[in-house]
C-alpha positions in Angstrom: -0.2 0.0 0.2 2.8 2.1 0.8 4.4 1.8 -2.5 1.0 2.6 -4.7 1.1 6.0 -2.4 4.1 6.5 -3.6 3.2 6.1 -7.0 0.6 8.2 -6.8 2.2 11.2 -5.5 4.8 10.6 -8.4 2.4 10.6 -11.1 0.4 13.4 -9.2 3.9 15.7 -9.6 4.0 14.9 -13.3 0.6 16.1 -14.1 1.1 19.5 -11.9 0.4 21.3 -15.6 -2.6 20.0 -16.2 -5.0 22.8 -14.9 -8.9 22.2 -15.3 -9.6 18.4 -16.6 -11.3 18.8 -20.1 -14.2 19.9 -19.1 -13.2 22.7 -17.2 -11.4 24.3 -20.0 -14.2 23.6 -22.4 -16.7 25.5 -19.8 -14.0 28.6 -19.8 -13.8 28.8 -23.5 -17.0 28.2 -24.0 -17.6 31.2 -22.1 -15.3 33.2 -23.3 -16.6 32.6 -26.8 -20.0 33.6 -26.1 -18.8 37.0 -24.7 -16.7 38.3 -27.8 -17.6 41.2 -29.7 -18.7 40.6 -33.2 -15.4 41.8 -34.6 -13.2 39.7 -32.3 -15.2 36.5 -32.9 -14.5 37.3 -36.4 -10.7 37.9 -36.2 -10.6 34.6 -34.1 -12.4 32.5 -36.6 -9.9 33.6 -38.9 -6.8 32.8 -36.7 -7.9 29.6 -35.7 -8.9 28.8 -39.1 -12.5 28.1 -38.5 -12.1 25.8 -35.1 -13.6 27.9 -32.1 -11.9 28.6 -28.8 -13.3 25.3 -27.3 -11.6 23.1 -30.1 -8.2 24.4 -28.6 -9.0 24.7 -24.7 -7.0 21.7 -23.8 -4.3 21.7 -26.4 -1.8 23.2 -24.1 -1.7 19.8 -21.8 -0.2 17.7 -24.2 1.6 20.0 -26.2 3.6 21.0 -23.2 4.7 17.2 -22.9 6.3 17.4 -26.4 9.9 18.3 -26.8 8.5 21.1 -29.2 6.9 23.0 -26.4 8.5 21.4 -23.4 9.5 25.1 -22.3 5.9 25.6 -21.7 5.4 23.0 -18.7 6.3 25.6 -15.8 3.8 28.3 -17.7 0.4 26.5 -16.2 0.6 27.5 -12.8 2.3 29.6 -10.1 3.0 28.1 -6.7 2.7 30.3 -3.6 3.0 29.4 -0.1 1.0 31.2 2.5 2.0 34.6 3.4 3.9 35.3 0.2 2.6 37.6 -2.5 3.0 36.9 -6.3 6.0 39.9 -6.0 7.8 38.0 -3.1 7.2 34.5 -3.8 10.2 32.4 -5.7 10.1 32.5 -9.3 9.8 29.8 -11.8 12.9 30.6 -14.6 10.9 28.8 -17.3 8.2 31.6 -16.6 5.0 30.9 -14.8 0.8 31.3 -15.9 1.0 34.7 -15.0 4.4 35.8 -16.9 3.3 33.6 -19.7 0.0 35.4 -20.1 0.9 38.6 -20.1 4.0 37.9 -22.7 1.5 35.8 -25.0 -1.1 39.0 -24.3 1.6 41.5 -25.6 2.4 39.7 -28.4 -0.6 39.4 -29.6 -1.5 43.0 -29.6 1.7 43.7 -31.3 0.3 42.3 -34.6 3.8 41.5 -35.7 3.4 37.4 -35.1 3.3 35.1 -38.4 0.2 33.5 -38.9 1.0 30.4 -37.3 3.2 32.0 -34.3 -0.4 34.2 -33.6 -2.4 31.0 -34.0 0.0 29.4 -31.7 0.1 32.4 -29.1 -3.9 32.3 -29.1 -4.2 28.8 -28.4 -2.0 29.3 -25.3 -4.1 32.2 -23.8 -7.0 30.1 -24.1 -5.6 27.3 -22.2 -3.8 29.5 -19.5 -6.5 31.9 -18.2 -8.6 29.0 -17.3 -5.6 27.4 -15.7 -5.2 30.7 -13.6 -8.4 30.5 -11.9 -8.3 27.0 -11.1 -7.4 27.4 -7.2 -4.7 24.0 -7.2 -2.6 26.2 -9.8 -2.1 28.9 -7.4 -1.6 26.3 -4.3 1.6 25.9 -2.2 5.1 25.3 -3.3 5.8 22.9 -0.4 3.4 20.4 -1.5 3.4 21.3 -5.2 0.2 22.4 -5.5 -1.6 19.7 -3.8 -0.1 17.0 -5.3 1.6 15.9 -2.1 -1.3 15.6 -0.5 -2.9 12.1 -0.5 -6.4 12.0 -0.4 -9.6 9.5 -1.7 -12.6 10.6 -3.4 -15.4 8.7 -2.7 -13.0 6.1 -1.4 -10.5 6.4 -4.5 -7.1 7.0 -3.8 -6.0 10.0 -5.6 -4.4 13.8 -4.3 -6.0 17.2 -3.5 -4.5 18.6 -7.1 -6.0 15.9 -8.8 -9.3 16.4 -7.4 -9.4 20.1 -8.4 -8.4 19.6 -11.7 -10.7 16.9 -12.7 -13.1 15.0 -10.1 -14.5 17.7 -8.4 -15.7 19.8 -11.4 -17.1 16.7 -13.2 -18.8 15.7 -10.0 -20.4 18.6 -9.1 -22.8 18.8 -12.3 -23.5 16.2 -15.3 -23.6 19.0 -18.1 -21.8 19.6 -21.5 -20.1 22.7 -21.5 -22.9 24.0 -23.3 -25.2 23.8 -21.0 -22.1 24.5 -18.0 -22.9 27.9 -20.2 -26.3 28.1 -20.1 -26.9 27.5 -16.6 -23.8 29.6 -14.8 -23.1 32.8 -17.2 -25.9 34.9 -16.5 -24.1 38.1 -15.2 -25.8 41.1 -15.7 -23.5 44.0 -17.5 -22.3 45.9 -14.4 -21.6 42.3 -12.6 -19.5 41.4 -16.0 -17.7 44.7 -15.8 -16.6 44.6 -12.1 -15.2 40.8 -12.8 -13.2 41.7 -16.1 -11.5 44.3 -13.8 -8.0 44.1 -12.8 -4.7 42.3 -14.3 -3.5 38.6 -14.6 -1.3 39.3 -11.5 -4.5 40.5 -9.6 -6.6 37.3 -11.1 -4.2 35.3 -9.8 -3.7 36.5 -6.3 -7.7 36.6 -6.0 -7.6 32.6 -7.4 -4.3 32.2 -4.6 -6.7 33.4 -1.7 -9.2 30.9 -2.5 -6.9 28.3 -1.7 -6.8 28.6 2.3 -10.4 27.7 3.3 -9.8 24.7 0.8 -6.8 23.6 2.5 -8.5 24.0 5.9 -10.9 21.2 5.1 -8.2 19.3 2.7 -5.8 17.4 5.0 -3.9 14.5 3.9 -6.3 11.1 4.3 -9.2 13.2 3.8 -12.2 11.4 1.8 -14.2 13.7 -0.4 -18.0 13.1 -0.4 -20.8 15.0 -1.2 -20.5 17.3 1.9 -17.3 18.3 0.2 -18.5 18.6 -3.6 -21.8 20.5 -2.5 -19.5 23.1 -0.4 -17.6 23.8 -3.1 -19.6 23.4 -6.1 -20.3 27.4 -6.0 -16.7 28.4 -5.7 -15.9 26.2 -9.2 -18.9 27.9 -11.1 -17.7 31.5 -10.2 -14.3 30.4 -11.2 -15.5 29.1 -14.3 -17.2 32.3 -15.2 -14.4 34.7 -14.1 -12.0 32.5 -16.2 -14.7 32.9 -19.0 -15.3 36.5 -19.2 -11.7 37.9 -18.5 -10.9 35.4 -21.4 -13.5 37.0 -23.5 -12.1 40.9 -22.3 -8.4 40.1 -23.3 -9.4 38.5 -26.6 -12.0 41.3 -27.0 -9.0 44.0 -26.7 -6.8 41.8 -28.9 -9.0 42.1 -31.7 -10.6 45.1 -31.2 
């Protein structure tokens, strides 16, 4: 049993770049797609050669594990221990989710990229804004954002990071990504404006603050069951909406 837990922790560490699972990224991208201006939607359709943002929402998770894009593995997260801010925390030399989002936005706004590089940057941005709103991608550095905290999910061995990446969103609602959007993306104009304000660094710190109550009820050996799912489903819905609207804001600014 001990060997199994060690294997599970190692496997979890290798998955540190996964972000929301497929459904979470699809939902975030679709909410963004539904809030694009007509001008931005037309330009993005051109850049992605007729594909939608949802089509590429999970592309970077696979690409980061290829030699060509291995440099982007640390871009999916920024581990931050309690008591630190983004400015004071130790930084990944190859970059993190905040530096990556800011850099991609700047490159796309420059309008100097080749068609191939523009499509690449856009696909990366679609994914990484989603990652920025997944709490366990702003978790503690000393436990690898929950990868080193073994837990069970309805009795099945896993870890805190994996629970928040995939298991919890999938348990919250058995909806398609279009159903998620139709049910939770119901902001007034004033609410949307408020959510879309701020910078990627501020959005990151906002997500990092959400980790405190999560860690408080997610100690090693915790079995996640219906009460945990019920407690955190509203937070997951909130993060999907925030991620989607903020991605739309960036894309509308890039392709205004």
